[in-house]
C-alpha positions, 0 to 999 in steps of 0.5 A: 533494468531491474524489477524489485517487488511482490504481489500483483503490483510487482508482477504488473511492472515486470510483465509491462517491462517485458511486453514493452520490449525492455530488457529485465536483467535482474528480478528481486522477489519472493512472490509466488507469481513474479518468480515463475514469470521471470524464470520462464523468461530466463531472467535471473531471480534473487531473493527480495531480502537481498536488496538490503545487501551491498552485494546487490549493488555490485550485482546491479553494476555488473549487470549494467542496470540503467533503471531499477523499478520497485513496486510493493517491495517489502524491504528497503533497498540499501544505499549502495544499490540506490546509487548503482543504477545508471539512470536511477531507482524509482518506486511506485508508492500507493499514495499522493506523496508527500501524504501517506508515506510509509506502511499501509497507506491505502488502509490509513486513507480509508480509516481517515475518511478520505474520498481521494487517494492515488499513486506516486512514481518517485525517485528513490533516496535513502529516506523512505518515500521522500524522493523527488516526484516523477508523476502522480495519478489521483484515484477516487475512494469508493464507499465500499473500498477496502485496502486491497481494492483501493491498492489494486486501483492505485497500482492499475493507475500507476502502471502507465506512469511506469511505462512513461518513465521507461519510454523517457529513459529509453529515449534519453528524455529528461525525467521529472524531479519535482521535490516533495514539500516535506512540510506536508509529509505524513509518515506511517510506521507500524502503529495501528489505528486505535490500537485495534480497538473501537472507540464508541465515542467516535462517530458512526462513519469513523467507526465504519471506516475503521472497520473497512480499513482493517479488512484485508480479506482475502489476504492476511490482516496486517493490523490483526482484528478490529476488536470491541467488548460486547457484554464482556465478550471480545468480538472481532468486527469485520464489517459494519454500517452506519444506520443513519438512525440517531442513537439516543443512548450512551455510546457503547450501548448494545442492542439486538444481541450485540448487532446494534451498538450506539456510536457518538451520533448514530447506531452502528450495525455489525454486519460481519463479526467473529469471535476473537481468536484465542 
């Protein structure tokens, strides 16, 4: 089989493949942990970007790959490669498809105030995150979750789904193909919630959730900083809380030197912030 991916998710999928005794013949990654793991076990490694090339499809055919697993892969696999694995190509996506397809699903779910998220193992097709579903697992969203913690929980919940898929493939059992209800599909691209700005006309809870969704620490911030103007000074809000105290003031009103700001309903306290770089 082939394992394509990066970060903790890709490594867990690769490690599980090896631990369960399945033969990984190709690893496509640019990850600093996946690549050493593979090379130590003498598994051929190609650059993650190679999955976009027709030559990758030929590599899959030459290696006799039965199953391809993709987890946190930052590139789209070319159509020829998707047709080259004998059994099929599968992606572990951190959402309950067909909702939250596309980029940064965990962050969008937090930003929109969801209380439940999840992970989906699905057949890969040329349409991103639109292939038939193999299996799913729901994951609760805690009030303290940020995108990295929610994503970690989704990947953990998805590892057993991959194990079950591999067992089915190895035994020749039928692999589920539940068509997605694409009328319910939600796809997110490179757009940024609120264009990276706080709208103080929204509720305190919505603003707090937006701040949580932008907080990818300790990893790079894909959406950049969540910004707001405080007395003519641009501030990057890293963490905020809903005080629960009604704000009988115009939204955006600032108190306590910028640490307390009126939302549409309650006062929001800025817990962590930095000056906007540049």
